[in-house]
C-alpha positions in Angstrom: -24.1 179.1 221.7 -21.8 176.1 221.3 -20.5 177.5 218.0 -19.5 180.7 219.6 -17.8 178.9 222.5 -15.8 176.8 220.0 -14.5 180.0 218.1 -13.6 181.6 221.4 -11.6 178.7 222.6 -9.8 178.4 219.0 -8.8 182.1 219.4 -7.4 181.6 222.9 -5.4 178.5 221.7 -3.8 180.5 218.8 -2.9 183.4 221.2 -1.2 180.9 223.6 0.7 179.1 220.8 2.0 182.5 219.4 2.9 183.6 222.9 4.9 180.5 223.8 6.8 180.4 220.4 10.5 181.3 220.7 12.7 182.7 218.0 14.9 179.9 216.5 18.5 181.2 215.9 19.8 180.8 212.3 22.9 178.8 211.8 25.7 180.7 210.2 26.6 179.4 206.7 30.2 178.2 206.4 31.4 179.0 203.0 33.9 176.7 200.9 36.6 178.7 199.4 40.0 178.3 197.9 43.1 179.9 199.6 46.8 180.2 199.4 49.6 181.2 201.9 52.1 183.9 200.9 55.7 182.9 201.0 58.9 183.6 199.0 60.7 182.1 196.1 62.8 179.7 198.0 59.9 177.3 198.2 59.8 177.1 194.5 63.5 176.4 194.1 63.4 173.5 196.7 61.0 171.5 194.4 61.4 169.5 191.3 58.5 169.3 188.7 58.3 166.3 186.4 57.5 166.7 182.8 58.0 165.1 179.4 60.0 166.3 176.4 58.3 167.4 173.2 59.7 168.8 169.8 59.1 172.4 169.2 57.9 171.5 165.8 56.6 168.1 164.3 54.7 167.2 161.3 53.2 164.2 159.6 54.1 164.2 155.9 51.9 163.0 153.2 51.6 163.1 149.4 49.0 165.3 147.6 48.6 162.6 144.9 48.3 159.0 144.8 50.6 156.3 143.3 53.2 153.6 144.0 56.3 154.5 146.0 59.5 154.2 144.0 61.9 155.8 146.3 61.9 156.0 150.2 65.4 156.6 151.3 64.9 157.4 155.0 64.4 155.3 158.1 63.4 156.1 161.6 66.2 158.2 163.4 67.6 159.6 160.2 68.5 163.3 160.1 67.4 165.3 157.1 67.8 168.9 155.9 65.2 171.2 154.6 64.2 170.4 151.1 65.7 166.9 151.1 63.6 164.4 149.1 62.3 161.9 151.7 59.9 159.9 149.5 59.0 159.7 145.8 55.9 158.3 144.0 56.3 156.9 140.6 56.0 160.0 138.3 55.3 158.3 134.8 51.5 158.6 134.9 51.8 162.4 135.9 54.4 162.9 133.1 52.1 161.5 130.6 49.4 163.8 131.9 51.6 166.8 131.5 52.6 165.9 128.1 49.0 165.5 127.0 48.0 168.8 128.5 50.9 170.5 126.8 49.9 168.8 123.4 46.3 170.0 123.7 47.6 173.6 124.5 49.8 173.5 121.3 46.9 172.3 119.2 44.8 175.2 120.5 47.5 177.7 119.8 47.6 176.4 116.0 43.8 176.7 115.8 44.1 180.3 117.1 46.7 181.2 114.4 44.5 179.8 111.6 41.3 181.5 113.1 43.1 184.8 113.3 44.3 184.4 109.7 40.8 183.5 108.4 39.3 186.5 110.3 41.9 188.9 108.8 41.2 187.6 105.4 37.4 188.0 105.6 37.8 191.5 107.0 40.1 192.6 104.0 37.6 191.1 101.6 34.8 192.9 103.2 36.8 196.2 103.0 37.5 195.7 99.2 33.9 194.5 98.3 31.2 194.9 101.0 28.9 192.7 99.1 31.3 189.9 98.5 31.0 188.5 102.0 28.3 188.7 104.7 28.7 190.3 108.1 27.5 187.0 109.7 30.5 185.3 108.3 32.8 187.9 109.7 31.2 187.7 113.1 31.6 183.8 113.0 35.3 184.1 112.3 35.6 186.6 115.1 33.8 184.4 117.6 36.1 181.5 116.7 39.1 183.6 117.7 37.5 184.6 121.0 36.5 181.1 121.8 39.9 179.7 121.0 41.7 182.2 123.2 39.5 181.3 126.0 40.3 177.6 125.5 44.0 178.4 125.5 43.5 180.1 128.8 41.9 177.1 130.3 44.5 174.7 128.9 47.2 176.9 130.4 45.6 176.2 133.7 45.5 172.5 133.0 49.2 172.5 132.1 50.0 174.2 135.4 47.8 171.8 137.3 49.5 168.8 135.7 52.9 170.3 136.5 52.0 170.8 140.0 50.8 167.2 140.3 54.1 166.0 138.9 56.0 168.0 141.4 53.8 166.5 144.3 55.3 163.1 143.4 58.3 164.3 145.4 58.0 164.6 149.1 60.4 167.1 150.6 61.3 167.9 154.2 59.9 171.3 155.2 62.6 171.9 157.8 65.8 170.3 159.3 64.9 167.5 161.6 64.8 163.8 162.6 62.5 161.1 161.0 60.7 159.9 164.2 58.4 157.4 162.6 57.6 155.8 159.2 54.2 154.4 158.3 54.7 152.8 154.8 57.2 150.6 153.0 58.8 151.3 149.6 56.8 150.1 146.5 53.7 150.4 148.4 50.7 152.1 146.8 49.9 155.2 148.8 46.9 157.5 148.6 46.7 161.3 148.8 46.9 162.6 152.4 48.0 159.2 153.7 50.7 159.7 156.4 54.1 158.6 155.1 56.4 159.7 158.0 56.7 162.0 161.0 59.3 164.7 161.0 60.4 166.6 164.1 62.5 169.6 164.7 65.2 168.6 167.0 67.1 171.9 167.3 65.2 172.9 170.3 63.4 170.8 172.9 60.2 171.7 174.8 59.0 170.3 178.1 55.7 170.8 179.7 55.5 170.8 183.5 52.5 171.4 185.7 52.9 174.0 188.4 50.5 174.0 191.4 48.1 176.8 191.8 49.9 178.0 194.9 53.3 178.4 193.1 52.2 179.6 189.7 52.9 183.3 190.5 56.7 182.4 190.8 56.7 181.8 187.1 56.5 185.4 185.8 59.6 186.4 187.8 61.5 183.3 186.3 60.4 184.1 182.8 61.7 187.5 183.0 65.2 186.3 184.1 65.7 183.9 181.1 67.3 180.4 181.4 67.2 180.2 185.1 65.8 176.6 185.2 67.7 173.4 184.9 66.3 170.2 183.5 67.5 166.6 184.1 66.2 163.8 181.8 65.9 160.4 183.2 68.1 158.6 180.5 70.8 161.2 181.2 70.8 161.8 185.0 74.2 163.4 185.1 73.4 166.1 182.4 71.8 169.3 183.4 70.2 171.5 180.6 69.5 175.3 180.9 66.0 176.1 180.1 63.7 179.2 179.9 59.9 179.6 180.2 58.2 179.8 176.7 54.6 180.0 177.7 52.4 180.1 180.9 49.1 178.4 180.9 46.2 180.8 181.6 43.7 178.2 183.2 44.2 175.7 186.0 43.1 172.1 185.7 39.9 171.7 187.6 41.0 168.3 189.1 44.6 168.9 189.9 44.6 172.7 190.3 47.9 173.0 188.3 48.9 175.2 185.5 50.8 173.9 182.3 54.1 175.8 181.9 56.1 175.1 178.7 59.9 175.2 179.0 62.2 175.6 176.0 66.0 174.6 175.8 68.6 174.1 173.2 69.4 170.5 172.1 72.6 169.5 173.9 75.6 168.6 171.9 76.8 165.6 173.8 73.4 163.8 174.2 70.3 163.5 172.1 67.0 164.4 173.7 64.0 162.8 172.0 60.4 163.6 172.2 58.7 161.5 175.0 61.6 161.3 177.3 60.7 161.8 181.0 62.5 164.3 183.1 62.2 166.9 185.8 62.8 170.7 186.0 63.7 173.2 189.0 64.7 176.8 189.3 68.2 177.8 190.4 67.1 181.3 191.4 66.3 181.8 195.1 64.9 184.8 197.0 68.5 186.0 197.8 69.2 186.5 194.2 65.9 188.2 193.5 65.8 190.5 196.5 64.9 193.5 194.2 61.6 191.8 193.5 59.7 193.1 196.6 56.2 192.8 195.3 54.0 189.9 196.0 52.1 188.3 193.2 48.8 186.7 193.9 46.1 185.2 191.7 43.8 187.9 190.0 40.7 186.1 191.5 41.9 187.0 195.1 41.3 190.8 194.7 37.9 192.5 194.8 36.3 195.8 195.3 33.1 196.6 197.2 31.7 199.4 194.9 31.5 201.8 197.7 35.0 203.1 197.1 37.9 202.8 194.7 39.8 200.6 197.1 40.9 197.1 196.4 40.7 194.4 199.0 41.7 190.7 199.7 40.1 188.3 202.4 42.8 187.4 204.9 42.2 184.1 206.8 42.8 183.8 210.5 44.5 180.4 210.6 43.4 179.6 214.1 39.6 180.5 213.9 39.2 180.0 209.9 37.5 183.4 209.8 38.1 186.0 207.1 38.9 189.6 207.6 38.8 192.2 204.7 42.0 194.1 204.2 43.0 196.8 201.7 45.9 196.2 199.4 47.9 198.2 196.9 48.0 196.7 193.4 50.4 197.2 190.5 51.1 195.3 187.3 48.9 192.6 185.9 51.1 189.6 184.8 50.6 186.3 183.1 50.3 184.5 186.5 48.5 187.1 188.6 48.4 190.5 189.9 51.2 192.4 191.8 50.5 193.6 195.3 52.9 196.2 196.6 51.3 196.6 200.1 48.7 195.2 202.4 49.7 191.7 202.9 52.9 190.0 204.2 54.6 186.7 204.1 52.9 183.6 205.8 49.4 185.1 205.7 46.6 183.1 204.2 44.3 184.8 201.6 41.2 183.6 199.9 41.7 183.1 196.1 38.2 181.9 194.9 34.7 182.6 196.2 35.7 186.2 197.4 32.4 187.8 196.4 30.3 185.5 198.6 32.1 186.3 201.9 31.4 188.8 204.7 33.5 190.2 207.5 34.4 187.6 210.3 32.7 184.8 208.4 33.9 181.2 209.0 35.2 179.4 205.9 36.3 176.0 204.8 39.3 175.8 202.6 39.0 173.4 199.6 42.3 171.4 198.9 44.4 173.4 201.4 47.7 171.8 201.8 50.6 174.2 202.7 49.7 176.4 199.6 51.9 179.4 198.9 52.5 182.4 196.6 55.7 184.1 195.8 57.5 187.2 196.8 
């Protein structure tokens, strides 16, 4: 009886507990995303971007053979022309090697002449009197001719190799440039592949600047318009050099969220820009000069589709509530810096650029690294 009473009381207790339990509301997840604000090109032209000069082409020159230097006619800062001799190794050992190789080749050629004469002689004897000489002797003479020809072929290769090594004792400039560094002294013994000097091409100068993620979409427009940037180098603050965009980086730095952009410019005539010089660059093109460019360019990662239709969308952020709303956009060309939007968003709106596939309508978000970020019109 006590057992049944205990079971009954337990069942009553379970019913009471379930009856009293209230549903606990789930807390909405706040997603962390990256976002940018749409604006025009003027925001780009009002900023200077620091960078550092580098040569369009630079190379460390070294010998392909070893030996003591006997001529080193250049110093740091010297200008050289293509094919100028900038260093020379003592060639005497390589000249001896070449003469020896040629001598062995001449000896082999003389042997071949005698071997061919002997072979022709025994063949004639065999033709006159088949029993006067054995076929084995003829075959031996024929084999000597064949082996001597093979030796001559090998010795020709040896002569070519020795000639090449002799030519390698001269180190020549591969292009017009400036000697930016030397690593050895004259009369020093050097080894093959040991750096001798660094040569840079000074006819054009490159400069790498880092453009923030929020401004990178300006760069495609500037690249199309040619030399529309100006560069000032710290040693020459009064000089402005026109520059164009050579290359746009495809990937942003994870830490700084900036894209590397390479500028290129001609070496000025009145000053000498050297690699390593610090400077800054800015655009001289504003939105007034580029009014024909009506399309907005945004990062490609900002657009998405639902799979339910063929439409393309972006998430627009309500700046007051920090909640997102899906909006259809019209896309056009895919550029180096993003995708062109011809309709759907306007200036001063904030859009999500990373994390778009994890959001839902009216979801609250937290913007990572948001600091007055922009895109261009």
